[in-house]
N, C-alpha and C positions, 0 to 999 in steps of 0.2 A: 471688697471691690471699691475701686476709686471712681468716683463720679466726676466726669469732665464737665465743668460748668462754663457756660458763657452766657452773657446777657446782652444780646444784640438788641438794637432798637426795634421794638415790635412793628412800628409803622414802617421803618426802613426795610425790615425783612419782608413785609408784605409788598412793598414797592419793588423789591428785588425779584420777587416771585412773578409779578406782572411783567417785568422786563424780560425774564427768561422766556415766558410764553410768547412775547412779541418778537424776540430774537430767534426763537426756534426755527421759523421758516428759512432762516439764512443758513441753517445747518443741514444740508441734504444728506441722506443716507450714503454710506460708503459705496453701496452697490450702484447707486445712481452716478456717482463720480467715476466709477470704473467703466460704466457704459459710455461715458464721454471720453474714455481713453486714458484717464489719469487714475493711478492706483494710490488711494489714501492709506490703505492698510494691506499687510501681506495677506495672501490667499487663505492662510490657515486661521486668520483672526477676523471675527466679525463683532461689531459694536452697534448697539441700537439703544433706544430709550424712549421715554414718554414723560412729558411735562403736563401737569394738570392743575388748574386753579378753579376753586369753587367758592361761591358765597351762598350761605344758607340763612334763612330767617324763619323763626317760629313764633307766631303770635298765640297767646293764650296757651301756655305750657300745659300739656295734659297730665304731666306727672304730679301727683298729689303732693302738696306742701312746698312746691318750688315756685319761684317768681313767675310773673305772668308772661314773660317773653324771653327769647334767646336768639342769638345770632352767632355765626361762625364764618371765618374765612379760612379755607383749607388749601394747602399746597402740597403736592406730591411730585417728586422727581424719581424716576426709575432709570437706572443705567445698567445695561446687560452686556457682558462681554463673554464670547465663547471662543475657545482656542481648540482647534481640531488637531490632535496629535496622532492621527492615524487610528490606532485601535481604541483610543479614548478621546473624549471631548471634555475639556475643563470649562466649567461655567461659574461665573461670579456675577451676581446682581446686587447692586446697591440701591437702598431705598432711603429717601429723605422726605419725611412727612412732617409738616408743621402746621400750626394753627394760630390764628389771631382773632381779636375782636370779641371774644367770649364775654357774655354779660355776667355780672356778679351773681353768684349762687347757681350758675349753670353746672349741670353734671359734666364732669370731665373724666375720660378714661384713656387707657393706653391704646385704644383703637383710633384715637384722634391725632396723637403726636408720637412720632418715633424718629428723632433727629439723626440723620446720617448713620445708618447701620447696614450690616450685611444681611440682605434678605435671603440670598442663595449663595452657596459655595460648595459645589459638588463635582464629582467626576461621573461622567456618563459613558457607559460601555455599550455600544451597539452590538447586538447578538443576532445571529442568523441560524435557523434550523437547530434550535436548542429546545429540548423537552417538548417536542411536538409543536413548537411555535415557529412560524416561518420568519418572523422578525420580532425583536424585543429590545427594550432599552433598560439596562440596569443602572440605577443611580445610587451613589453612596455619598452621604454628606448632608449639608443643610439644603433644604429644598422646599418649594411649595407643592402642595398636594391637592388635586381635584379629581374626583372619581364619580362616574355615573351621573346621577341627577344633581350632584353637588349639594344636596340637602343635608348630607351628613358630614362631608368635608369638602371645602371649596377654597380656591384661590379667589378671595373676595375682590370685588372691583370698586363698588361705590364707596365702601368703607375706606377712610383715608389711609389706614395702616393695613397692609397685607400681612397675614400670619404665615409663619413657616415652621418647619419641623426639621429635626436632624435624625438621620437613620438610613435605612435602605429601602428601595422600592423597585418594582419590576412592572413594566407596562409592555404587553405583548399582543400579537395578533397571529391567528392561525391562517393556514392557506385558504380557508373558506371565508375568512373575514370576521370570524368570532374574535372576541377580545377578552383579555384577562388583565387584572391589576392586583398586585399584592404589595403590601408594605408593612414595615414595623419601624415606628419612629417615636421620638420624644418631642413634645411641643417646645418651641422656643419661647421663653418668657420675655415679654417686652418690657424694657426698662427705659426710663423710670416709670413708676405707677402712681406716685403722689400727685395730687391736684396742683399744688404750687409749682412743682418742677415741670409738669406738663404745660401749664399756662405760660411758663417762662421758656418753653422750647429747649429745656436742658438736655444735653447729650449724655447718654449712658449706654454702655454696651449691653446688648441683649444677651441672655444666657439660657442655655438648654436646661430644661426642667427634667433632670434624669430620673426623678422619682415617679414620673408619669410615662407610661408606655401605651401608645395608640397603634393598633394593628388592624389590618383589613384584608379581605380576599373578595374580589368582585369579578363575576363572570357575565359576559354579554354574548348572547347568541343571535346571529343575524337571520332574518327571514324565518322567525320562529313559527312552528306549527305549519310550515309551508306557506305562510302569508308573506308576500313580498313587502318589504319595508317595515315589518314588525320586529322589534327587538324584545327579547325576553332576558331578564337579568335576575341573577341570584347572588346574594352577598351576605357577608357576616363581618361585623366590626366588633372590636373589643377594646376596652379601656381598663388599665390597671394602674392604681395610684397608691403612693405612700409618701408620707412627709419626709423631706430630705433637703439638706442644704438651705434651711431657713424658708422653704416653700411649703406652706400648709395646704393640704388638700382635703377633699371630702372622702378620701379613701374609697373611691369608686372602684368596683370590681364587677364589671358587667359585660355581657355579650348582647349584640343586636343583630339578629338575622332578619332578612327581608327579601321581598320579591318585587319585581317591577315589570310592567308591560309598557312599551313605548312605540308609538308610531308618530314620526316627526312631521311637522307641518309641510305641506306641499300644495301648490296651487291646484285648485279643483278637487281636492279630496279632504276627507275627515281625518283628523289626528286624535290621538288619545295618549294619556299618561296616567297610569295607575301605579302608585308607589306606596308600599306598605311595609312597615317593620315593627318589631316588638323588642323591648329591652328588658332583660332579666339579669339578676345578680344582687349585689348589695351596695349600700352607700350610707355614709354618716349624715346626720341632719345638719352638722356644722363642721367647720374646719378646726374647732378648738381641740387642743391636745387632750383635754379632759373628757371629750366626747368619744367614747369607745364603743358605743352601741351601733351595731350594724342593722340597718333597715333593709328589708327585702324590697328589691326594685321590681316592679311589674308595671311597665309603661309601654306606650305605643303611639304611633302617628300614622296618618293616612293623607296622601295627596291623590285626588282624582280629578281629572280634567278631560273635557271633550271639546274639540274645536273644529272649525271648518274655514278653509281659505277659499274665497270665491274667485272664480275666473272672471274678473272684472277689472276695470281701471282702478288703480290704487291698491289692487290685491288686498281687499279688506279681509280680516280674519276675526271671526267671532268665537269667543271661548267662554265656556262656563266651567267653574272649578269649585272644589271644596277641599279645604285644608282643616285637618282635625289633629289635635295633640292632647293626650290625656291629662287630666288634673287629679289632684288629691285633696279631698276636703278634710282628712283626718290622718295625721302621721302617728297618732298615739296608738294606732292598731298594729304598729310594728312593720308597716310596709310603706313604700313611697311610690305612689302610682302616677305622679306627675312626670311627663316627658320633659326633658330639657335639651335645648339646642347647645351643642358643644363646639363644633368646628364648622357647621354647615352655613350655607347662605340663606338669606331671608328675602332680599329685595325682589327676586324674580317672581315669587309667589305671593308675598305678603305686603308689598308696597315699599315706598321709599324708606330708607334708613337714615344714616347721617345723624343729625341732632333730632330727627323726628323718630321714625321707627317704633310705632306704638305696639306692634305685634311681633311675637316670637313663637317658636314651636314649643309652647308650654300652656296647658289649660286653655285651649283655643278651639273654637269652631268658626270657620270663616268661609261661607259661600260667597262666590264672586262671579261677576260678569265683566268681561273685558273685550274691548274692540281695538284692533290694531290696523294700521294702514301704512302704505308706502307710496306717497304721491309721485315720487321720482327716485332715481338712483341715489340722490344726495340727501333725501329727507325721509324720515319715518316718524310716526307718532303712535301713542296708545293712550287709552283712557279706561278706567275701571271703576266699578262700584262694588263694595263689599259690605256684608252684614256681619258684624263681629259680635260673638258671644263667648261666654265661658263654657268650657266643656263640663266643668263641675262648679255649681253655684256656690259651694262652700269654700272653694279654693280661690286664689286671687287672680287679678289682672296683673301679670308679672311686671310689665313695663310701666303700667300706670300706677304701681305702688299702692294698690287698693285691695282690700279683702273684707268679705263679710262671712265669718265662719258659721253664721246661722243660716246662710242662704236666702235670707229674707229680702235682699236687694235684687234678687233675680239674676239672670244671666246676661242680658243684653248690654254690651259695651257701647255700641253706637254704629252709625253709618260712616263708611270711609270711602271718600272719592279720591282718586289718584290719577295723575296724568303727567306725561312728559312728551317733548318733541325734540328731535335731534336733526341737525343740518350740518353737512360736511361742506366746508368752504375753505379755499386757499390752503389745503393740506391740514386743516384743523377740524375738530368736531365741536360745534356749539350745541349745548344742551340746556334746555329750560324746562323746569317741571314744578309741580306743586301738589298739594294734598289738603283735604279738609276732613276733619274728624268731628262729626256731629254726635254729641254725647247722648247715650241712651240711659235707660233706667239705672243700671248698675253704676255707671260712671257718675250719675247725679246723686244717688242716694246711699251708696256704700259708706259705712262709717270711716272716719279718718280725718286727715288734715283738710284744711280749706283747699278748694280747687278753683280753676278758672273756667271760662266759657269754652265754646267750641274751638278746637285747635285749627290754626291756619298756617300752612307751611309752604315755602317756596324756595327755589334755588336756581342759580345760573352757573354754568361751568363751561370752561373751554379746555380741550385736550389736544395736544400736539404730539404726534409720534415722529421720531427722527432716527 
């Protein structure tokens, strides 16, 4: 594969991103132009997009062995075009995600930079009255996928780079409002992945990882058990991997069935979300070609939350929740009991991600209290406090890069406070947020590299849709 290289001035690129945000209000949607009597595009073609600029700062890096601070300026531009050709709709979405101002020694991954590439390119076939479904959409090609709670597969938003897949999917609805989703796809590998190339915002075409197959079947039933507003969900996901075309994998071969009960928030009533799944199958301990030992996978995760939205000014909502994901203190027994997050989202349940993101669905127990409010149509905010611990004291804090195989350091990672406020003004969304991670016993005493004090994170971002 030929890598297309360019070395734009980093400071100049950052300034260009700011200019795009400032100029975006001058680019009204085509629909608005048509309402004024002028037609910008033909009726069969629609074009839309989103521009976002965010600056993040992290003081006292919580990852063991890394420098004491970090910062990042992130830019993401999305351009979506849809052409309605009668029985089919053709969709192309471009993504340009770039980053600047990283500190020396900062962790850099392909979730931070993906310079001008194709996020989606698929054909959508609307179906009616097929296989018991009153309506459905069949999609073939490169696409983003988000199903159910999005804890297993999500079209991520806060992360600078959105992940996509290539394959076939079906999203449908019955006449009674029940929903079904089915898909079989291969993840799209984001290129480049080397730190030096990412820091330079180097362009390189993403490629499908055909040795990996991710499939799922998800059913949602409306008004389950005769309870109005209650959804019952049953699902199963599967991942099958093998090394191919220079892509080394863990040779995962596992299934993940699960159940969910959901009652969505509404003013004056109590809501709930109980989401449980188990993962069984096999997996290798590493991606090394010499590693041919299959470990038995026996892992699971739970999300349980209960909330209430009060019928009062600002519509305050109080929610208590618990997220748990299994850990594994000893893989020498031939099994791997640690749950791992593959394609799911984290921010909605576990707090801010970006250059922060201390928690993931792996060896985690996270009780949390959250308060949300909406002072007006243009403003909303939320604040939460969580008590983070290890599910298994002998396994590690994955994102903190610490482990005590003896379990002598205990389980308690620390207290996490997380907040954000959003305000919509002049067609844009301004968002400001922050977090504090107060280190607990495990984070203080687990053996390993030197570490910093309590982590302090903050960000500001502006988003403009057009």
